[in-house]
C-alpha positions in Angstrom: 102.6 137.8 -44.3 101.4 137.4 -47.9 97.9 138.7 -47.7 95.6 141.5 -49.0 96.8 143.9 -46.3 99.3 146.5 -47.7 102.6 147.0 -46.0 103.4 150.4 -44.4 107.0 150.3 -43.2 107.9 152.5 -40.3 111.7 152.4 -40.9 114.2 151.2 -43.4 118.0 151.1 -43.2 118.3 154.7 -44.4 115.8 156.3 -42.0 112.4 156.6 -40.6 109.2 157.1 -42.5 106.7 159.8 -41.3 104.9 158.0 -38.5 102.0 160.6 -38.6 101.3 159.6 -42.2 101.7 155.9 -41.4 99.2 156.3 -38.6 96.8 158.3 -40.8 97.0 155.7 -43.5 96.4 152.9 -41.0 93.1 154.7 -40.0 92.2 155.1 -43.6 92.7 151.4 -44.3 90.5 150.5 -41.4 87.8 152.7 -42.8 88.1 151.0 -46.1 87.7 147.6 -44.4 91.2 146.1 -44.4 94.3 146.3 -42.2 97.9 147.2 -42.9 101.1 145.4 -42.0 103.8 147.6 -40.4 107.4 146.6 -40.9 111.0 147.6 -40.3 113.1 146.9 -43.4 116.6 146.3 -42.2 118.3 145.4 -45.5 116.4 147.8 -47.8 116.4 151.6 -48.4 113.8 153.3 -50.5 114.2 156.4 -52.7 111.8 158.1 -50.3 114.1 157.8 -47.2 117.2 158.6 -49.3 115.4 161.8 -50.6 114.5 162.6 -47.0 118.1 162.1 -45.8 119.3 164.4 -48.5 116.8 167.1 -47.3 114.9 166.8 -50.6 111.6 165.7 -49.0 109.9 166.7 -45.7 107.9 163.5 -45.3 108.5 160.1 -46.6 106.2 157.1 -46.6 106.2 153.8 -48.5 103.3 151.6 -49.5 104.0 148.1 -50.6 102.3 144.7 -51.0 103.3 141.5 -49.3 105.1 139.2 -51.6 107.3 136.1 -51.8 110.3 135.6 -54.1 111.0 139.2 -54.8 113.3 138.6 -57.7 112.4 136.7 -60.9 109.0 135.5 -60.0 106.8 137.6 -57.7 104.1 135.8 -55.7 101.5 138.0 -54.1 97.9 138.2 -53.1 96.2 140.4 -55.7 94.2 142.1 -53.0 97.4 143.5 -51.6 97.9 145.4 -54.9 94.3 146.4 -55.1 94.1 147.5 -51.4 97.4 149.4 -51.8 95.9 151.4 -54.7 92.7 152.0 -52.7 94.7 153.3 -49.8 96.7 155.6 -52.0 93.6 157.1 -53.5 92.0 157.5 -50.1 95.2 159.3 -48.8 95.3 161.6 -51.9 91.7 162.6 -51.0 92.4 163.2 -47.3 96.1 163.9 -46.9 97.6 164.5 -43.5 97.7 168.2 -42.8 
C-alpha cells in the first residue's frame, strides 16, 4: 500500500531476510510513531539476499518505500522515504545484538 509506512520484506526470491532484525526494526518504527509493511517479494531478489546466499553476509535486511509505477515515473508517499530514513538512523543507534 502506498503510504508513509516503510516496507520491510521478510523474504524475496533468493532467500530470507533476518527476521530478528525485521522484528527489531518493527519495534523501533512503533516507537517512532509509524508502522511498517511486511512483504514477500516473489519476483525480486536484492543484493542483500544474494550476498547472504554467497556467504558474504551473515544478516540481510531490506528497507524500502511503497511506490507505484516502479520504472520510469515513481509515485510514492514522501513520508515513506522520510520514515525509512528515520528507521535506518534508529537502527544504527540501537542495532540488534
